[in-house]
C-alpha positions as CSV (number, residue, x, y, z in Angstrom):
1,X,-63.2,-5.5,25.2
2,X,-62.7,-2.5,27.4
3,X,-58.9,-3.0,27.1
4,X,-59.3,-3.1,23.3
5,X,-61.1,0.3,23.5
6,X,-58.5,1.8,25.7
7,X,-55.6,0.7,23.7
8,X,-57.4,1.1,20.3
9,X,-56.6,-2.5,19.2
10,X,-58.2,-5.8,18.4
11,X,-58.6,-8.7,20.9
12,X,-56.0,-10.7,19.0
13,X,-53.4,-8.0,19.8
14,X,-53.9,-8.5,23.5
15,X,-53.8,-12.3,23.5
16,X,-51.0,-13.1,21.0
17,X,-47.4,-12.8,22.1
18,X,-46.1,-11.9,18.7
19,X,-47.0,-8.3,17.6
20,X,-45.3,-8.5,14.2
21,X,-48.6,-8.9,12.4
22,X,-49.0,-5.3,11.3
23,X,-52.2,-6.0,9.4
24,X,-54.0,-6.6,12.8
25,X,-53.1,-3.0,13.9
26,X,-55.5,-0.2,13.6
27,X,-55.0,2.0,10.5
28,X,-54.3,5.1,12.7
29,X,-51.5,3.2,14.5
30,X,-50.1,2.0,11.2
31,X,-49.9,5.7,9.9
32,X,-48.3,6.7,13.2
33,X,-45.5,4.1,12.7
34,X,-45.0,5.1,9.1
35,X,-44.8,8.8,10.1
36,X,-42.4,8.0,12.9
37,X,-40.2,6.1,10.5
38,X,-40.2,8.9,7.9
39,X,-39.3,11.5,10.6
40,X,-36.4,9.3,11.8
41,X,-35.2,8.8,8.3
42,X,-35.2,12.6,7.7
43,X,-33.2,13.1,10.8
44,X,-30.7,10.4,9.8
45,X,-30.4,11.9,6.3
46,X,-29.8,15.3,7.9
47,X,-27.0,13.9,10.1
48,X,-25.5,12.0,7.2
49,X,-25.4,15.2,5.1
50,X,-23.8,17.1,8.0
51,X,-21.1,14.4,8.4
52,X,-20.5,14.4,4.7
53,X,-20.1,18.2,4.6
54,X,-17.7,18.2,7.6
55,X,-15.7,15.4,6.0
56,X,-15.4,17.4,2.8
57,X,-14.3,20.5,4.8
58,X,-11.7,18.4,6.6
59,X,-10.4,17.0,3.4
60,X,-10.1,20.5,1.9
61,X,-8.3,21.8,5.0
62,X,-5.9,18.9,5.0
63,X,-5.2,19.5,1.3
64,X,-4.3,23.1,2.0
65,X,-2.5,22.8,5.3
66,X,-0.2,19.7,4.6
67,X,1.7,21.5,1.7
68,X,2.0,24.6,3.9
69,X,3.4,22.6,6.8
70,X,5.8,20.8,4.4
71,X,6.9,24.1,2.9
72,X,7.5,25.6,6.4
73,X,9.5,22.6,7.4
74,X,11.8,23.0,4.4
75,X,12.0,26.8,4.3
76,X,12.5,27.5,8.0
77,X,16.0,26.1,8.2
78,X,17.0,27.8,5.0
79,X,15.5,31.1,6.2
80,X,17.1,30.9,9.7
81,X,20.5,30.1,8.2
82,X,20.3,33.4,6.4
83,X,19.6,35.4,9.5
84,X,22.3,36.9,11.7
85,X,22.1,39.1,14.8
86,X,24.9,41.7,15.5
87,X,24.7,44.4,18.2
88,X,20.9,44.3,18.3
89,X,20.5,44.5,14.6
90,X,19.0,41.7,12.4
91,X,21.0,41.1,9.2
92,X,19.4,39.1,6.3
93,X,22.1,37.8,4.0
94,X,24.1,40.9,4.1
95,X,21.2,43.4,4.3
96,X,21.0,45.4,7.4
97,X,17.5,45.8,9.2
98,X,17.2,48.2,12.1
């Protein structure tokens, strides 16, 4: 009985191997378990929301950067073929830049 007082439980909780019978637990312990589960769920929801936001940002960045990269891959050779260097002067398609 002294152990029951120390652990705040019933004698059945000390002698039975299976602790899955939640009805035998003290009401205060039940509420602690429920509160712990609620806090854990809030943390998991927060993490899920952060992952969702990061995924959306990543998707937006990919949507923006892929067309830019494709454009640069296509435009760079065209742009470079129209540049010429003579005597330290850059010439763009016949226009002289000093």
